[in-house]
C-alpha positions as CSV (number, residue, x, y, z in Angstrom):
1,X,74.8,28.1,69.4
2,X,77.3,30.7,69.2
3,X,79.8,31.5,71.9
4,X,78.0,34.6,73.2
5,X,74.7,32.7,73.7
6,X,76.5,29.9,75.4
7,X,78.4,32.3,77.6
8,X,75.2,34.1,78.4
9,X,73.5,30.8,79.4
10,X,76.4,29.7,81.5
11,X,76.4,33.1,83.2
12,X,72.7,32.9,83.9
13,X,73.1,29.5,85.4
14,X,76.0,30.7,87.5
15,X,74.0,33.7,88.6
16,X,71.1,31.4,89.6
17,X,73.4,29.2,91.5
18,X,75.1,32.1,93.2
19,X,71.6,33.5,94.1
20,X,70.7,30.2,95.6
21,X,74.0,30.1,97.5
22,X,73.3,33.7,98.7
23,X,69.8,32.8,99.9
24,X,71.2,29.7,101.7
25,X,73.9,31.8,103.3
26,X,71.4,34.4,104.3
27,X,69.2,31.7,105.9
28,X,72.3,30.4,107.7
29,X,73.1,33.9,108.9
30,X,69.6,34.3,110.2
31,X,69.8,30.9,112.0
32,X,73.2,31.8,113.5
33,X,71.8,35.2,114.7
34,X,68.9,33.4,116.3
35,X,71.3,31.0,118.0
36,X,73.4,33.9,119.2
37,X,70.4,35.6,120.7
38,X,69.4,32.3,122.4
39,X,72.9,31.9,123.8
40,X,72.8,35.5,125.1
41,X,69.5,34.8,126.8
42,X,70.9,31.7,128.3
43,X,74.0,33.5,129.5
44,X,72.0,36.2,131.2
45,X,69.8,33.5,132.9
46,X,72.9,31.7,134.1
47,X,74.2,35.0,135.5
48,X,70.9,35.5,137.3
49,X,71.1,31.9,138.7
50,X,74.7,32.5,139.9
51,X,73.7,35.7,141.7
52,X,70.8,33.8,143.3
53,X,73.1,30.9,144.4
54,X,75.6,33.4,145.8
55,X,72.7,34.9,147.9
56,X,71.7,31.5,149.0
57,X,75.2,30.7,150.1
58,X,75.3,33.9,152.1
59,X,72.0,33.0,153.8
60,X,73.2,29.5,154.6
61,X,76.4,30.8,156.1
62,X,74.4,33.2,158.3
63,X,72.1,30.4,159.4
64,X,75.0,28.1,160.1
65,X,76.7,30.7,162.2
66,X,73.5,31.5,164.1
67,X,72.9,27.8,164.8
68,X,76.5,27.3,166.1
69,X,76.0,30.2,168.5
70,X,72.6,28.8,169.6
71,X,74.1,25.4,170.2
72,X,77.0,26.9,172.1
73,X,74.7,28.8,174.4
74,X,72.5,25.8,174.9
75,X,75.5,23.7,175.8
76,X,76.5,26.4,178.3
77,X,73.1,26.2,179.9
78,X,73.1,22.4,180.0
79,X,76.6,22.5,181.5
80,X,75.4,24.8,184.3
81,X,72.4,22.6,185.0
82,X,74.6,19.4,185.1
83,X,76.9,21.2,187.5
84,X,74.0,22.2,189.8
85,X,72.5,18.7,189.7
86,X,75.9,17.2,190.5
87,X,76.2,19.5,193.5
88,X,72.7,18.6,194.6
89,X,73.4,14.9,194.2
90,X,76.5,15.2,196.3
91,X,74.6,17.1,199.0
92,X,71.8,14.6,199.0
93,X,74.2,11.7,199.1
94,X,75.9,13.2,202.1
95,X,72.6,13.7,203.8
96,X,71.5,10.1,203.1
97,X,74.8,8.9,204.5
98,X,74.3,10.8,207.7
99,X,70.7,9.5,208.0
100,X,71.8,5.9,207.3
101,X,74.4,6.3,210.1
102,X,71.8,7.6,212.5
103,X,69.3,4.9,211.6
104,X,72.0,2.2,212.1
105,X,72.9,3.7,215.5
106,X,69.3,3.8,216.5
107,X,68.8,0.2,215.3
108,X,71.8,-0.9,217.4
109,X,70.4,0.9,220.5
110,X,67.0,-0.7,220.0
111,X,68.3,-4.2,219.5
112,X,70.8,-4.1,222.4
């Protein structure tokens, strides 16, 4: 074979190889583009999830604040009731003491 034919064959083989390399690179580009699109979709979903979580945090903060206020008002009511019961118990204890004294006095009068 003369040099021109050999050169032509070598060039054709190189062209074929470069064509295969180009096709493989194109396929890789397509795959990378698809991966980039997927990642973009995932990023937007994560952003949506973050905004939802922020909303949930705000709701939980409001609920927590409302519960604290409710508990404080309930404790205030309970405190008032305990104070009233304590006063009533003191009153009844005093009355019972007077009645016991009168009963003892009457028992002494009866037995003597």
